[in-house]
N, C-alpha and C positions, 0 to 999 in steps of 0.2 A: 895371378898364376892359376893354371889349370891343374887339377888333380888327375894325373895320368894313370896311376895304379894304386892299389891299396898300400898303405904304409903305417907303421907303428913307431912310437917313441915313448920311452919311459918304462917304469916298473910299477909293480903293485906293492912296493915296500912302503912303510910308514913315511910320511912327509914327502911323498912323490905322487905321481899320477901317470896313467897310461892313456895316451891319445892314439886313436886309430882313425885314419882318414881313408875314404873310398870315394871314387867318382860319384857325383850326385845326380839327381834327377831334376835339376832346376832349382837353384837356391841352396841355402845352408840348412841342413837338417841336423840338429844337435840333440844328442842323447847324453844326459849327464847323470851319473850316480856318484855320491860322495858320502864319506863317513861324517862329514860336517855340513851336510846339506842344509839343515835348519839354520845354522849360523851364517854360512858363507856361500850358499848356493847361487844367489844372485850375483855376487862378486865374481865367482868362478866363471859363470856364464858370460858375464860382461868382459872379463879378461880374454877368454877364448875367442869371442866374437870380434873384439877390437883387434886382436892379433891377426886373425884371418883377414880382417878388413885392411890392415896395414900391408899385408902380403898380397892383397888384391885377389883373394880367393873368393869367388862368388858362387861356386857350385860344388858342393861337397857334402857327403854324409860323414858326420863327425861323432865319434863315440869317446866319451871321457869317463874314466873311472878314477876318482880322486881319493887319495888317502891322507889328505891334510897338507897338500902342497902350498907353498907360498906363491904369490903372483909371479915373481921372477922365474920360478920353476915352471909354472904353467906356460908362460910366454916361450921359454926355451924349448919345452916339449912340443908345443904346437908348431913352432918355427922348424924344428928338426923334422917332424912328421911331414910337413909341407914340402921341404926340400927333398926328403927321401921319396915322396910320392911323385916328384918331378925328375928323379934320377940326377939331381944336381951333384956335381963333383966338388971337392974341396977347393978347386981353383976358381970356380965361378960363383961361390956363395958369398954374399955381402955380410958376413957375420958382424953383428953389432951395429950395422948401418941401417938396417930395416926396422928393427923393433926398438922403440924408445921406451 
């Protein structure tokens, strides 16, 4: 999928994260900040990148501000931001079928 416009998903509440996507300049550019960076930074990055790969996003600027979110929440927020960035409507979103 191509990122057509900036989009955001999530909150800055505890146990959540905010994902912001923007059109990229060739490749994935990931900026990550987390309250649990020392413990889970690598896993958060891996989850974000795997989710983008499954959605076939190859060119995007991604900003993630994590407040201790679980992997399932990370996947859901990234998926939502990608669909919002593509103006996907509820009728043509394959919820649950893309992300494993």
